[in-house]
Each structure stands twice: as C-alpha cells, then as structure tokens.
N, C-alpha and C positions, 0 to 999 in steps of 0.2 A: 374811430368812427366801423359801425357796424354796415354796410350796407347789405344792401336788400336785394335780391333779383326782382327785376320789374316784369312779370310777365302777363301781359293782358289774360283778359278769361277767354278759353276759346270758345270759340261759335254751334261745334258740333263734338258730340261725341267722339271718346278716342278712336272709335273704328272708323272714324273717317281722316284718317291722316296716316300720313306717312313717316317715320325718322328717317334722316340721312344721321350716318353720324360718322368721324374717321376717328379711328383709336388707335389708342396702342397698351392693353394692358398691362397692368408691371407685372402680374405672373408669369409673364411670355415675351415680353417687350424689352425687360428691365432686368438687369443683375445686382449681388449687393455690390459696394463698392469700397475702395478704401475712402478717409477723409482728405487722404493727399490727392486722389482721382476725382473728387468732390469739390476742392478747393474748401474745403468745410474752416469757415472761419475761427474755429477752436482751434483748428488745428495750426491753422497755419498763422493766429497770432497769442492765442493761450487763452484760459480763461480761467474765473474764478466761481468758487460757492460760497458760499455764507454756511459758515458751521451753525449757526444758532438758526436755521433757518432747515436743520436736518433731520429728521429723525437720527436715534439711534444704530441701527441697523445700516441707515444709506453713511453716514457719517463715517462707518465702519469699513464699509465698500468702496466708500471713496479711499480714504486711508490707504487700503488693502490694497488696492486694487493694480498694483504694478505701474503707476503710473508715478512722473517725476513734480515736487509738487514743494511749495516753503507754504505750511503755516502762519501770515503776518493779522497779529493785533491789531486792531485801529483803535478800538478802547475797550471801557470794559465793557460787556457784551455784543460786539462785535470786532468776531474773529471769521477773517475768507482763509479756503484752502486755494492758494496760488498754484497754474497747472502751467507748465512750459510749452511753447509752442514747440513740435514737432513731434507731437506723438496721439494717437487715438482719444479722440473725443466720448463722452460717457453715450453718444450715439452713435454708436460708429455702427453697429448690427443695424440702422434703420438708414443706412446711406444706400443710395439706386444712381447707377449708370445705365444707357441707354443704348442696351444691342445694336450690330449694325441688321436690325429687320425692317423692315416697311411696315408699315400703321394695318391694321385690319377697314375695310371699306366696307363699310355694311348699313344693309336699308330693313328697319324691321319695318311691322306694321302699327298705327297705335298711335302714341306720343308719348311727354314725361309722364302722363298721366295711371296708362296702361297697355299693355297688347291684349285686348277682350277675347281673340281669336287662338290666342295664344301660340299663332304660328314662331316657328324660327324666325330668327334674321337670315337674311341671304349674306353674303361673303363676297361682296366681287374682286375676280383673281386681277384686276388690273384698276387703274386710277380712271383710265378713260372710259369704261365700261360703267364705273360708280354712274359716272358723268351722265354720261347716255343716258341711266336709268332716269339719273335727277333730274335730265333736260324731254326726256319725251314723258314725265310724270306731272314736269310744271306746263310743259303744251299741253295736256289732257286737263288740265286745271283750268285754263285759258278757251280752251276748246269748248269747256264745259260753261264758261262765263260767257263768251261773245255768245251763245243760246238763247243766252236769257232764263 
C-alpha cells in the first residue's frame, strides 16, 4: 500500500504561518555504524543474492568482495550466492547510528510550501524555550480569533 500524506489545503499564504520542528540532521547527529551496531538483519542472519538478477559487474563484485559465501544451484536458471551471517552486508556504508547529541529545536517562517521572506530558522537553545515560543505563538493566534 502506498500511503499518501493527507494535508488539507492551507487557508492562508505561506508567510502567514510558522513551522515548529525538532530535528536531528544526519550530518550532525549520526555517524556511520557497523552492521553489528545497527543489528542489520543481513549481518545477523546472512543473506542471499540471485545470480541471474545481477549484471556481470555486480556478480564479479559480489564474488570478489571478500565475504564468505556458497553458491547454491536450485534449478536450471536459478542460482543463489548465499552469504554467511556475521559479516558486513553490501550496504554497510549506509548504516547510521545516532550520536549522543540533543536535537535542534527550530522555528521557521512559512510552512511546507515555502519561506517567502527567506529568513533564517530560529534555533532555540533549550526545549523549554522552544515550548515557550510555541505556546506564545498559539496564544497570539487564540487572541486574534477571540477578537473576531
């Protein structure tokens, strides 16, 4: 199932909104991790790759990767390279582990469509100040609604 994000059409232009976010960017809040650290299923249980689905270059790369494997012929035209558990998978370079760093508490002008003024995001130093900013903004909205 392809889940679509339901987002009602905004009633105002982007500059009428503020966006509050708590983020942990990959570049600053994560580091490369090993298969063991991320409990990679291929590392834990091994994996297999169908030979017939690989290009000649990928087949060569798999066979010469230095990883332990056996070749399993199931039927005519169906052969698998079966890799043992306990060794790095072919996507080991993509594994990421969160570092011990607090998230960033951001407030941006605009919404998901744009930041028309092009202003920089406000980065709060503490979650409490971010919450206070959010509460103050919500109160201002409520006050405007109550004015009629």
